[in-house]
Chimera marker file (.cmm) of the C-alpha trace (Angstrom):
<marker_set name="trace">
<marker id="1" x="117.622" y="90.441" z="130.496" r="1" g="1" b="0" radius="0.5"/>
<marker id="2" x="117.733" y="87.286" z="132.856" r="1" g="1" b="0" radius="0.5"/>
<marker id="3" x="114.550" y="88.458" z="134.561" r="1" g="1" b="0" radius="0.5"/>
<marker id="4" x="112.381" y="89.233" z="131.259" r="1" g="1" b="0" radius="0.5"/>
<marker id="5" x="113.585" y="85.734" z="129.861" r="1" g="1" b="0" radius="0.5"/>
<marker id="6" x="111.696" y="84.287" z="132.929" r="1" g="1" b="0" radius="0.5"/>
<marker id="7" x="108.744" y="85.607" z="131.595" r="1" g="1" b="0" radius="0.5"/>
<marker id="8" x="105.771" y="83.214" z="130.522" r="1" g="1" b="0" radius="0.5"/>
<marker id="9" x="102.968" y="84.243" z="128.288" r="1" g="1" b="0" radius="0.5"/>
<marker id="10" x="99.559" y="82.937" z="130.366" r="1" g="1" b="0" radius="0.5"/>
<marker id="11" x="97.755" y="83.501" z="127.310" r="1" g="1" b="0" radius="0.5"/>
<marker id="12" x="97.263" y="85.060" z="123.531" r="1" g="1" b="0" radius="0.5"/>
<marker id="13" x="94.730" y="86.243" z="122.175" r="1" g="1" b="0" radius="0.5"/>
<marker id="14" x="95.587" y="87.167" z="118.559" r="1" g="1" b="0" radius="0.5"/>
<marker id="15" x="92.344" y="88.316" z="117.139" r="1" g="1" b="0" radius="0.5"/>
<marker id="16" x="91.703" y="91.511" z="119.190" r="1" g="1" b="0" radius="0.5"/>
<marker id="17" x="92.730" y="93.421" z="116.241" r="1" g="1" b="0" radius="0.5"/>
<marker id="18" x="92.366" y="92.964" z="112.807" r="1" g="1" b="0" radius="0.5"/>
<marker id="19" x="94.625" y="90.461" z="110.904" r="1" g="1" b="0" radius="0.5"/>
<marker id="20" x="94.800" y="92.022" z="107.634" r="1" g="1" b="0" radius="0.5"/>
<marker id="21" x="96.744" y="95.065" z="109.670" r="1" g="1" b="0" radius="0.5"/>
<marker id="22" x="98.123" y="93.340" z="113.101" r="1" g="1" b="0" radius="0.5"/>
<marker id="23" x="99.585" y="95.066" z="115.337" r="1" g="1" b="0" radius="0.5"/>
<marker id="24" x="98.557" y="96.709" z="119.007" r="1" g="1" b="0" radius="0.5"/>
<marker id="25" x="100.258" y="100.063" z="119.358" r="1" g="1" b="0" radius="0.5"/>
<marker id="26" x="98.913" y="101.445" z="122.512" r="1" g="1" b="0" radius="0.5"/>
<marker id="27" x="97.619" y="99.858" z="125.930" r="1" g="1" b="0" radius="0.5"/>
<marker id="28" x="96.271" y="100.966" z="129.372" r="1" g="1" b="0" radius="0.5"/>
<marker id="29" x="94.468" y="99.180" z="132.228" r="1" g="1" b="0" radius="0.5"/>
<marker id="30" x="90.820" y="100.703" z="133.871" r="1" g="1" b="0" radius="0.5"/>
<marker id="31" x="92.282" y="100.977" z="137.279" r="1" g="1" b="0" radius="0.5"/>
<marker id="32" x="88.922" y="100.359" z="138.836" r="1" g="1" b="0" radius="0.5"/>
<marker id="33" x="88.246" y="96.946" z="137.335" r="1" g="1" b="0" radius="0.5"/>
<marker id="34" x="91.520" y="95.757" z="136.362" r="1" g="1" b="0" radius="0.5"/>
<marker id="35" x="90.356" y="92.793" z="134.486" r="1" g="1" b="0" radius="0.5"/>
<marker id="36" x="89.592" y="95.448" z="131.671" r="1" g="1" b="0" radius="0.5"/>
<marker id="37" x="92.403" y="96.056" z="128.915" r="1" g="1" b="0" radius="0.5"/>
<marker id="38" x="92.208" y="98.765" z="126.717" r="1" g="1" b="0" radius="0.5"/>
<marker id="39" x="94.678" y="98.660" z="123.436" r="1" g="1" b="0" radius="0.5"/>
<marker id="40" x="94.658" y="100.929" z="120.324" r="1" g="1" b="0" radius="0.5"/>
<marker id="41" x="95.615" y="99.184" z="117.113" r="1" g="1" b="0" radius="0.5"/>
<marker id="42" x="97.297" y="99.102" z="113.672" r="1" g="1" b="0" radius="0.5"/>
<marker id="43" x="93.925" y="98.156" z="111.973" r="1" g="1" b="0" radius="0.5"/>
<marker id="44" x="92.137" y="102.002" z="113.120" r="1" g="1" b="0" radius="0.5"/>
<marker id="45" x="90.269" y="100.112" z="115.957" r="1" g="1" b="0" radius="0.5"/>
<marker id="46" x="90.495" y="100.626" z="119.903" r="1" g="1" b="0" radius="0.5"/>
<marker id="47" x="89.462" y="97.048" z="121.340" r="1" g="1" b="0" radius="0.5"/>
<marker id="48" x="88.271" y="96.572" z="125.343" r="1" g="1" b="0" radius="0.5"/>
<marker id="49" x="89.188" y="93.250" z="126.453" r="1" g="1" b="0" radius="0.5"/>
<marker id="50" x="88.442" y="91.582" z="129.582" r="1" g="1" b="0" radius="0.5"/>
<marker id="51" x="91.040" y="89.208" z="130.637" r="1" g="1" b="0" radius="0.5"/>
<marker id="52" x="89.104" y="87.230" z="133.169" r="1" g="1" b="0" radius="0.5"/>
<marker id="53" x="86.070" y="86.284" z="131.263" r="1" g="1" b="0" radius="0.5"/>
<marker id="54" x="88.711" y="86.240" z="127.868" r="1" g="1" b="0" radius="0.5"/>
<marker id="55" x="86.040" y="88.300" z="125.847" r="1" g="1" b="0" radius="0.5"/>
<marker id="56" x="85.640" y="91.468" z="123.926" r="1" g="1" b="0" radius="0.5"/>
<marker id="57" x="83.581" y="94.107" z="125.828" r="1" g="1" b="0" radius="0.5"/>
<marker id="58" x="83.883" y="96.685" z="123.121" r="1" g="1" b="0" radius="0.5"/>
<marker id="59" x="85.438" y="97.541" z="120.074" r="1" g="1" b="0" radius="0.5"/>
<marker id="60" x="85.624" y="101.152" z="119.350" r="1" g="1" b="0" radius="0.5"/>
<marker id="61" x="85.407" y="102.158" z="115.695" r="1" g="1" b="0" radius="0.5"/>
<marker id="62" x="85.880" y="105.422" z="114.107" r="1" g="1" b="0" radius="0.5"/>
<marker id="63" x="89.454" y="106.452" z="113.566" r="1" g="1" b="0" radius="0.5"/>
<marker id="64" x="90.657" y="106.943" z="110.029" r="1" g="1" b="0" radius="0.5"/>
<marker id="65" x="94.214" y="105.770" z="110.848" r="1" g="1" b="0" radius="0.5"/>
<marker id="66" x="95.962" y="103.711" z="113.537" r="1" g="1" b="0" radius="0.5"/>
<marker id="67" x="95.444" y="104.484" z="117.073" r="1" g="1" b="0" radius="0.5"/>
<marker id="68" x="98.799" y="104.869" z="118.612" r="1" g="1" b="0" radius="0.5"/>
<marker id="69" x="97.740" y="106.410" z="122.206" r="1" g="1" b="0" radius="0.5"/>
<marker id="70" x="94.656" y="105.388" z="124.319" r="1" g="1" b="0" radius="0.5"/>
<marker id="71" x="94.297" y="106.194" z="128.219" r="1" g="1" b="0" radius="0.5"/>
<marker id="72" x="91.140" y="104.699" z="130.508" r="1" g="1" b="0" radius="0.5"/>
<marker id="73" x="89.706" y="106.986" z="132.986" r="1" g="1" b="0" radius="0.5"/>
<marker id="74" x="90.790" y="106.030" z="136.248" r="1" g="1" b="0" radius="0.5"/>
<marker id="75" x="87.163" y="106.384" z="137.799" r="1" g="1" b="0" radius="0.5"/>
<marker id="76" x="84.456" y="106.196" z="134.782" r="1" g="1" b="0" radius="0.5"/>
<marker id="77" x="84.319" y="103.355" z="131.977" r="1" g="1" b="0" radius="0.5"/>
<marker id="78" x="85.236" y="105.509" z="129.573" r="1" g="1" b="0" radius="0.5"/>
<marker id="79" x="88.074" y="105.269" z="127.047" r="1" g="1" b="0" radius="0.5"/>
<marker id="80" x="90.280" y="107.851" z="125.589" r="1" g="1" b="0" radius="0.5"/>
<marker id="81" x="92.222" y="107.527" z="122.486" r="1" g="1" b="0" radius="0.5"/>
<marker id="82" x="94.682" y="109.532" z="120.093" r="1" g="1" b="0" radius="0.5"/>
<marker id="83" x="95.262" y="108.593" z="116.574" r="1" g="1" b="0" radius="0.5"/>
<marker id="84" x="97.530" y="109.361" z="113.437" r="1" g="1" b="0" radius="0.5"/>
<marker id="85" x="94.114" y="110.482" z="111.753" r="1" g="1" b="0" radius="0.5"/>
<marker id="86" x="94.789" y="113.893" z="113.724" r="1" g="1" b="0" radius="0.5"/>
<marker id="87" x="91.764" y="113.327" z="116.417" r="1" g="1" b="0" radius="0.5"/>
<marker id="88" x="90.966" y="112.590" z="119.904" r="1" g="1" b="0" radius="0.5"/>
<marker id="89" x="88.069" y="110.533" z="120.907" r="1" g="1" b="0" radius="0.5"/>
<marker id="90" x="86.585" y="110.050" z="123.773" r="1" g="1" b="0" radius="0.5"/>
<marker id="91" x="84.187" y="106.910" z="124.155" r="1" g="1" b="0" radius="0.5"/>
<marker id="92" x="81.405" y="105.874" z="126.093" r="1" g="1" b="0" radius="0.5"/>
<marker id="93" x="82.860" y="102.047" z="126.766" r="1" g="1" b="0" radius="0.5"/>
<marker id="94" x="79.454" y="100.017" z="127.521" r="1" g="1" b="0" radius="0.5"/>
<marker id="95" x="77.942" y="101.890" z="124.392" r="1" g="1" b="0" radius="0.5"/>
<marker id="96" x="80.993" y="101.702" z="122.189" r="1" g="1" b="0" radius="0.5"/>
<marker id="97" x="80.004" y="105.292" z="121.469" r="1" g="1" b="0" radius="0.5"/>
<marker id="98" x="82.179" y="108.150" z="120.489" r="1" g="1" b="0" radius="0.5"/>
<marker id="99" x="81.259" y="111.235" z="123.689" r="1" g="1" b="0" radius="0.5"/>
<marker id="100" x="83.358" y="113.455" z="121.902" r="1" g="1" b="0" radius="0.5"/>
<marker id="101" x="85.614" y="114.067" z="119.077" r="1" g="1" b="0" radius="0.5"/>
<marker id="102" x="88.549" y="116.618" z="119.425" r="1" g="1" b="0" radius="0.5"/>
<marker id="103" x="90.211" y="118.130" z="116.472" r="1" g="1" b="0" radius="0.5"/>
<marker id="104" x="93.000" y="119.853" z="118.464" r="1" g="1" b="0" radius="0.5"/>
<marker id="105" x="96.281" y="119.519" z="116.084" r="1" g="1" b="0" radius="0.5"/>
<marker id="106" x="97.141" y="119.297" z="112.521" r="1" g="1" b="0" radius="0.5"/>
<marker id="107" x="99.231" y="116.681" z="113.061" r="1" g="1" b="0" radius="0.5"/>
<marker id="108" x="99.391" y="112.876" z="114.227" r="1" g="1" b="0" radius="0.5"/>
<marker id="109" x="98.485" y="112.609" z="117.854" r="1" g="1" b="0" radius="0.5"/>
<marker id="110" x="101.277" y="111.272" z="119.265" r="1" g="1" b="0" radius="0.5"/>
<marker id="111" x="101.051" y="111.506" z="123.072" r="1" g="1" b="0" radius="0.5"/>
<marker id="112" x="97.941" y="111.526" z="125.190" r="1" g="1" b="0" radius="0.5"/>
<marker id="113" x="97.818" y="111.738" z="128.907" r="1" g="1" b="0" radius="0.5"/>
<marker id="114" x="94.875" y="112.475" z="131.629" r="1" g="1" b="0" radius="0.5"/>
<marker id="115" x="95.159" y="114.869" z="134.318" r="1" g="1" b="0" radius="0.5"/>
<marker id="116" x="95.078" y="113.150" z="137.579" r="1" g="1" b="0" radius="0.5"/>
<marker id="117" x="92.029" y="114.771" z="138.417" r="1" g="1" b="0" radius="0.5"/>
<marker id="118" x="90.280" y="113.015" z="135.618" r="1" g="1" b="0" radius="0.5"/>
<marker id="119" x="88.928" y="116.475" z="134.065" r="1" g="1" b="0" radius="0.5"/>
<marker id="120" x="91.719" y="117.027" z="131.404" r="1" g="1" b="0" radius="0.5"/>
<marker id="121" x="93.316" y="115.679" z="128.324" r="1" g="1" b="0" radius="0.5"/>
<link id1="1" id2="2" r="1" g="1" b="0" radius="0.2"/>
<link id1="2" id2="3" r="1" g="1" b="0" radius="0.2"/>
<link id1="3" id2="4" r="1" g="1" b="0" radius="0.2"/>
<link id1="4" id2="5" r="1" g="1" b="0" radius="0.2"/>
<link id1="5" id2="6" r="1" g="1" b="0" radius="0.2"/>
<link id1="6" id2="7" r="1" g="1" b="0" radius="0.2"/>
<link id1="7" id2="8" r="1" g="1" b="0" radius="0.2"/>
<link id1="8" id2="9" r="1" g="1" b="0" radius="0.2"/>
<link id1="9" id2="10" r="1" g="1" b="0" radius="0.2"/>
<link id1="10" id2="11" r="1" g="1" b="0" radius="0.2"/>
<link id1="11" id2="12" r="1" g="1" b="0" radius="0.2"/>
<link id1="12" id2="13" r="1" g="1" b="0" radius="0.2"/>
<link id1="13" id2="14" r="1" g="1" b="0" radius="0.2"/>
<link id1="14" id2="15" r="1" g="1" b="0" radius="0.2"/>
<link id1="15" id2="16" r="1" g="1" b="0" radius="0.2"/>
<link id1="16" id2="17" r="1" g="1" b="0" radius="0.2"/>
<link id1="17" id2="18" r="1" g="1" b="0" radius="0.2"/>
<link id1="18" id2="19" r="1" g="1" b="0" radius="0.2"/>
<link id1="19" id2="20" r="1" g="1" b="0" radius="0.2"/>
<link id1="20" id2="21" r="1" g="1" b="0" radius="0.2"/>
<link id1="21" id2="22" r="1" g="1" b="0" radius="0.2"/>
<link id1="22" id2="23" r="1" g="1" b="0" radius="0.2"/>
<link id1="23" id2="24" r="1" g="1" b="0" radius="0.2"/>
<link id1="24" id2="25" r="1" g="1" b="0" radius="0.2"/>
<link id1="25" id2="26" r="1" g="1" b="0" radius="0.2"/>
<link id1="26" id2="27" r="1" g="1" b="0" radius="0.2"/>
<link id1="27" id2="28" r="1" g="1" b="0" radius="0.2"/>
<link id1="28" id2="29" r="1" g="1" b="0" radius="0.2"/>
<link id1="29" id2="30" r="1" g="1" b="0" radius="0.2"/>
<link id1="30" id2="31" r="1" g="1" b="0" radius="0.2"/>
<link id1="31" id2="32" r="1" g="1" b="0" radius="0.2"/>
<link id1="32" id2="33" r="1" g="1" b="0" radius="0.2"/>
<link id1="33" id2="34" r="1" g="1" b="0" radius="0.2"/>
<link id1="34" id2="35" r="1" g="1" b="0" radius="0.2"/>
<link id1="35" id2="36" r="1" g="1" b="0" radius="0.2"/>
<link id1="36" id2="37" r="1" g="1" b="0" radius="0.2"/>
<link id1="37" id2="38" r="1" g="1" b="0" radius="0.2"/>
<link id1="38" id2="39" r="1" g="1" b="0" radius="0.2"/>
<link id1="39" id2="40" r="1" g="1" b="0" radius="0.2"/>
<link id1="40" id2="41" r="1" g="1" b="0" radius="0.2"/>
<link id1="41" id2="42" r="1" g="1" b="0" radius="0.2"/>
<link id1="42" id2="43" r="1" g="1" b="0" radius="0.2"/>
<link id1="43" id2="44" r="1" g="1" b="0" radius="0.2"/>
<link id1="44" id2="45" r="1" g="1" b="0" radius="0.2"/>
<link id1="45" id2="46" r="1" g="1" b="0" radius="0.2"/>
<link id1="46" id2="47" r="1" g="1" b="0" radius="0.2"/>
<link id1="47" id2="48" r="1" g="1" b="0" radius="0.2"/>
<link id1="48" id2="49" r="1" g="1" b="0" radius="0.2"/>
<link id1="49" id2="50" r="1" g="1" b="0" radius="0.2"/>
<link id1="50" id2="51" r="1" g="1" b="0" radius="0.2"/>
<link id1="51" id2="52" r="1" g="1" b="0" radius="0.2"/>
<link id1="52" id2="53" r="1" g="1" b="0" radius="0.2"/>
<link id1="53" id2="54" r="1" g="1" b="0" radius="0.2"/>
<link id1="54" id2="55" r="1" g="1" b="0" radius="0.2"/>
<link id1="55" id2="56" r="1" g="1" b="0" radius="0.2"/>
<link id1="56" id2="57" r="1" g="1" b="0" radius="0.2"/>
<link id1="57" id2="58" r="1" g="1" b="0" radius="0.2"/>
<link id1="58" id2="59" r="1" g="1" b="0" radius="0.2"/>
<link id1="59" id2="60" r="1" g="1" b="0" radius="0.2"/>
<link id1="60" id2="61" r="1" g="1" b="0" radius="0.2"/>
<link id1="61" id2="62" r="1" g="1" b="0" radius="0.2"/>
<link id1="62" id2="63" r="1" g="1" b="0" radius="0.2"/>
<link id1="63" id2="64" r="1" g="1" b="0" radius="0.2"/>
<link id1="64" id2="65" r="1" g="1" b="0" radius="0.2"/>
<link id1="65" id2="66" r="1" g="1" b="0" radius="0.2"/>
<link id1="66" id2="67" r="1" g="1" b="0" radius="0.2"/>
<link id1="67" id2="68" r="1" g="1" b="0" radius="0.2"/>
<link id1="68" id2="69" r="1" g="1" b="0" radius="0.2"/>
<link id1="69" id2="70" r="1" g="1" b="0" radius="0.2"/>
<link id1="70" id2="71" r="1" g="1" b="0" radius="0.2"/>
<link id1="71" id2="72" r="1" g="1" b="0" radius="0.2"/>
<link id1="72" id2="73" r="1" g="1" b="0" radius="0.2"/>
<link id1="73" id2="74" r="1" g="1" b="0" radius="0.2"/>
<link id1="74" id2="75" r="1" g="1" b="0" radius="0.2"/>
<link id1="75" id2="76" r="1" g="1" b="0" radius="0.2"/>
<link id1="76" id2="77" r="1" g="1" b="0" radius="0.2"/>
<link id1="77" id2="78" r="1" g="1" b="0" radius="0.2"/>
<link id1="78" id2="79" r="1" g="1" b="0" radius="0.2"/>
<link id1="79" id2="80" r="1" g="1" b="0" radius="0.2"/>
<link id1="80" id2="81" r="1" g="1" b="0" radius="0.2"/>
<link id1="81" id2="82" r="1" g="1" b="0" radius="0.2"/>
<link id1="82" id2="83" r="1" g="1" b="0" radius="0.2"/>
<link id1="83" id2="84" r="1" g="1" b="0" radius="0.2"/>
<link id1="84" id2="85" r="1" g="1" b="0" radius="0.2"/>
<link id1="85" id2="86" r="1" g="1" b="0" radius="0.2"/>
<link id1="86" id2="87" r="1" g="1" b="0" radius="0.2"/>
<link id1="87" id2="88" r="1" g="1" b="0" radius="0.2"/>
<link id1="88" id2="89" r="1" g="1" b="0" radius="0.2"/>
<link id1="89" id2="90" r="1" g="1" b="0" radius="0.2"/>
<link id1="90" id2="91" r="1" g="1" b="0" radius="0.2"/>
<link id1="91" id2="92" r="1" g="1" b="0" radius="0.2"/>
<link id1="92" id2="93" r="1" g="1" b="0" radius="0.2"/>
<link id1="93" id2="94" r="1" g="1" b="0" radius="0.2"/>
<link id1="94" id2="95" r="1" g="1" b="0" radius="0.2"/>
<link id1="95" id2="96" r="1" g="1" b="0" radius="0.2"/>
<link id1="96" id2="97" r="1" g="1" b="0" radius="0.2"/>
<link id1="97" id2="98" r="1" g="1" b="0" radius="0.2"/>
<link id1="98" id2="99" r="1" g="1" b="0" radius="0.2"/>
<link id1="99" id2="100" r="1" g="1" b="0" radius="0.2"/>
<link id1="100" id2="101" r="1" g="1" b="0" radius="0.2"/>
<link id1="101" id2="102" r="1" g="1" b="0" radius="0.2"/>
<link id1="102" id2="103" r="1" g="1" b="0" radius="0.2"/>
<link id1="103" id2="104" r="1" g="1" b="0" radius="0.2"/>
<link id1="104" id2="105" r="1" g="1" b="0" radius="0.2"/>
<link id1="105" id2="106" r="1" g="1" b="0" radius="0.2"/>
<link id1="106" id2="107" r="1" g="1" b="0" radius="0.2"/>
<link id1="107" id2="108" r="1" g="1" b="0" radius="0.2"/>
<link id1="108" id2="109" r="1" g="1" b="0" radius="0.2"/>
<link id1="109" id2="110" r="1" g="1" b="0" radius="0.2"/>
<link id1="110" id2="111" r="1" g="1" b="0" radius="0.2"/>
<link id1="111" id2="112" r="1" g="1" b="0" radius="0.2"/>
<link id1="112" id2="113" r="1" g="1" b="0" radius="0.2"/>
<link id1="113" id2="114" r="1" g="1" b="0" radius="0.2"/>
<link id1="114" id2="115" r="1" g="1" b="0" radius="0.2"/>
<link id1="115" id2="116" r="1" g="1" b="0" radius="0.2"/>
<link id1="116" id2="117" r="1" g="1" b="0" radius="0.2"/>
<link id1="117" id2="118" r="1" g="1" b="0" radius="0.2"/>
<link id1="118" id2="119" r="1" g="1" b="0" radius="0.2"/>
<link id1="119" id2="120" r="1" g="1" b="0" radius="0.2"/>
<link id1="120" id2="121" r="1" g="1" b="0" radius="0.2"/>
</marker_set>
């Protein structure tokens, strides 16, 4: 509580996700390049943001409902997102394209983890 009150905002980037449906619901950081931050939003998109350059690297569009789980692959420039639309998507970040879409649940994706080897979702 006292320690938290000492934190200060270094910067703010309100334009990462749509202003009509605000909200960042999930966040992960690329281990190989910690300047890249992956966020999932209530606006149905995932966004990769470079905090050093203060620029959006990629907007990952394709989910039909809010993106509430995100994982950045530890060694590849690949993002994995889970959504309330019941799908998991694997993305190539440089092209912002879906590599693969997994329909493995009947309900919303509420958890998403990557095995330590980076080979299994």
